[in-house]
Structure formats: structure tokens, C-alpha cells
VMD Tcl script that draws the C-alpha trace (Angstrom):
set ca {
  {-71.72 -62.44 -57.37}
  {-74.29 -61.66 -54.71}
  {-72.46 -58.36 -54.16}
  {-73.40 -57.17 -57.64}
  {-77.07 -57.99 -57.12}
  {-77.00 -55.97 -53.90}
  {-75.38 -53.06 -55.71}
  {-77.96 -53.13 -58.49}
  {-80.87 -53.12 -56.03}
  {-79.21 -50.32 -54.02}
  {-78.70 -48.37 -57.24}
  {-82.33 -48.73 -58.29}
  {-83.51 -47.89 -54.76}
  {-81.51 -44.65 -54.78}
  {-82.89 -43.71 -58.19}
  {-86.49 -44.17 -57.09}
  {-86.07 -41.98 -54.01}
  {-86.04 -38.53 -55.63}
  {-89.75 -38.43 -56.49}
  {-89.63 -34.84 -55.25}
  {-88.01 -33.93 -58.57}
  {-91.07 -35.09 -60.51}
  {-93.40 -33.29 -58.12}
  {-91.45 -30.05 -58.23}
  {-91.06 -30.16 -62.00}
  {-94.77 -30.72 -62.54}
  {-95.82 -27.97 -60.14}
  {-93.16 -25.40 -60.98}
  {-95.37 -23.45 -63.41}
  {-98.49 -23.43 -61.27}
  {-99.48 -21.08 -58.48}
  {-99.77 -17.53 -59.65}
  {-99.56 -16.14 -56.11}
  {-96.05 -17.36 -55.45}
  {-93.32 -14.86 -54.88}
  {-90.19 -14.67 -56.95}
  {-88.18 -16.09 -54.06}
  {-90.36 -19.21 -53.84}
  {-90.10 -19.80 -57.58}
  {-86.36 -19.32 -57.42}
  {-86.12 -21.76 -54.50}
  {-88.17 -24.37 -56.38}
  {-86.01 -23.93 -59.47}
  {-82.91 -24.37 -57.32}
  {-84.35 -27.55 -55.75}
  {-85.24 -28.96 -59.17}
  {-81.75 -28.23 -60.47}
  {-80.12 -29.87 -57.45}
  {-82.38 -32.90 -57.73}
  {-81.68 -33.23 -61.45}
  {-77.93 -32.99 -60.88}
  {-78.18 -35.62 -58.16}
  {-80.04 -38.02 -60.43}
  {-77.68 -37.40 -63.35}
  {-74.61 -37.96 -61.19}
  {-76.08 -41.33 -60.13}
  {-77.02 -42.33 -63.68}
  {-74.07 -41.09 -65.79}
  {-70.40 -41.92 -65.51}
  {-67.83 -39.09 -65.65}
  {-67.20 -39.20 -69.40}
  {-70.92 -39.22 -70.22}
  {-71.53 -36.35 -67.80}
  {-68.70 -34.36 -69.41}
  {-70.15 -34.99 -72.88}
  {-73.61 -33.88 -71.75}
  {-72.15 -30.70 -70.26}
  {-70.35 -29.99 -73.55}
  {-73.61 -30.44 -75.43}
  {-75.31 -28.09 -72.97}
  {-72.90 -25.34 -73.97}
  {-73.56 -25.76 -77.69}
  {-77.23 -26.79 -77.67}
  {-78.88 -26.06 -74.30}
  {-82.37 -27.10 -75.45}
  {-81.16 -30.50 -76.59}
  {-79.18 -31.06 -73.39}
  {-82.22 -30.08 -71.30}
  {-84.36 -32.56 -73.21}
  {-81.82 -35.38 -72.74}
  {-81.41 -34.56 -69.03}
  {-85.16 -34.69 -68.50}
  {-85.37 -37.94 -70.44}
  {-82.58 -39.50 -68.36}
  {-84.23 -38.43 -65.10}
  {-87.55 -39.86 -66.19}
  {-85.94 -43.11 -67.33}
  {-84.08 -43.41 -64.02}
  {-87.20 -42.86 -61.96}
  {-89.25 -45.38 -63.91}
  {-86.55 -48.03 -63.49}
  {-85.47 -48.18 -67.13}
  {-81.83 -47.53 -66.18}
  {-80.22 -50.27 -64.11}
  {-76.52 -49.35 -64.36}
  {-74.55 -46.21 -64.99}
  {-74.68 -44.97 -68.56}
  {-71.34 -44.66 -70.30}
  {-70.29 -42.26 -73.01}
  {-71.11 -44.69 -75.83}
  {-74.62 -45.33 -74.50}
  {-75.14 -41.58 -74.16}
  {-74.07 -41.14 -77.80}
  {-76.65 -43.71 -78.87}
  {-79.32 -41.95 -76.84}
  {-78.36 -38.62 -78.38}
  {-78.59 -40.10 -81.87}
  {-82.08 -41.41 -81.14}
  {-83.13 -38.01 -79.80}
  {-81.67 -36.29 -82.86}
  {-83.54 -38.62 -85.20}
  {-86.81 -37.95 -83.41}
  {-86.41 -34.19 -83.26}
  {-84.96 -33.58 -86.71}
  {-87.09 -31.29 -88.74}
  {-87.88 -32.81 -92.06}
  {-87.68 -30.11 -94.66}
  {-89.52 -30.55 -97.88}
  {-89.16 -28.30 -100.83}
  {-92.05 -28.00 -103.22}
  {-91.61 -26.44 -106.58}
  {-94.62 -24.76 -108.01}
  {-94.09 -24.75 -111.70}
  {-96.00 -22.29 -113.73}
  {-97.17 -23.16 -117.16}
  {-94.46 -21.97 -119.48}
  {-95.50 -19.96 -122.48}
  {-93.25 -21.46 -125.12}
  {-93.30 -19.21 -128.07}
  {-91.07 -21.42 -130.18}
  {-93.87 -21.89 -132.70}
  {-94.08 -18.21 -133.53}
  {-91.39 -17.77 -136.15}
}
mol new
graphics top color blue
foreach p $ca { graphics top sphere $p radius 0.5 }
foreach p [lrange $ca 0 end-1] q [lrange $ca 1 end] { graphics top cylinder $p $q radius 0.2 }
display resetview
């Protein structure tokens, strides 16, 4: 049993290490004097860091599902990836997330981001000329 506790603490320690991801993500849009190569390098580092975090947090089936979603809805996948990275770094994720847990997370994200469409009918006063016989 003590082996599992050691694994959990090792897992959370590894998740808290990549603080560079947060720093790079928050500073990626700043600095107008940066060259295209520097921006490209930062983007590459952010992508590598994100992939590293996601591979630590998601099991294979969940990762495959997220990649499938990225093909169909890249914005949604990006939002979920960022959310997972943030959750991992703040210690909200203790174990690897399976496919079912990822589905639940996706449903919550969908509920929050759904656009609520309302249709309003503006009815004009009808000129009933039934009385004019």
C-alpha cells in the first residue's frame, strides 16, 4: 500500500515541475521586438510542455479521444487541453484521467460554452378587417 502513496506523490511532483509552461503561455503574446524565430521557438516549447503534461495526465484512450476531438473541433480541444494543464499544475488531478472522466469533462465544457439561442417574435398589430362586410 505504501507503494501507491509513493506513486501518487511522485505523480503530483512531476505535474508541478513544468511551471515553465505557465510562464511561456502567459508571456507568449508580449514583447513586440521579438523575432519570428523566437516566437516560433516559444510556441514549440509551449507545445512540447503541453504534450508532456497531457501525456502524464491522460491515459492512452483519453489521449486518443482528445486527438480525435482536435481534428473535428480544434478550438474545443485547445480549451480542454489548457484546462487539463491548469488543473494538473494546481494539483486538482491526482491520477491519470481515463476516457470516461474525459467524456464527463467534455460534457461540462460543452454545457458551459453552449450558446443559448433565443428567438423573439415581434408581432405587429394585425389589421383584421373581418368587420367590414
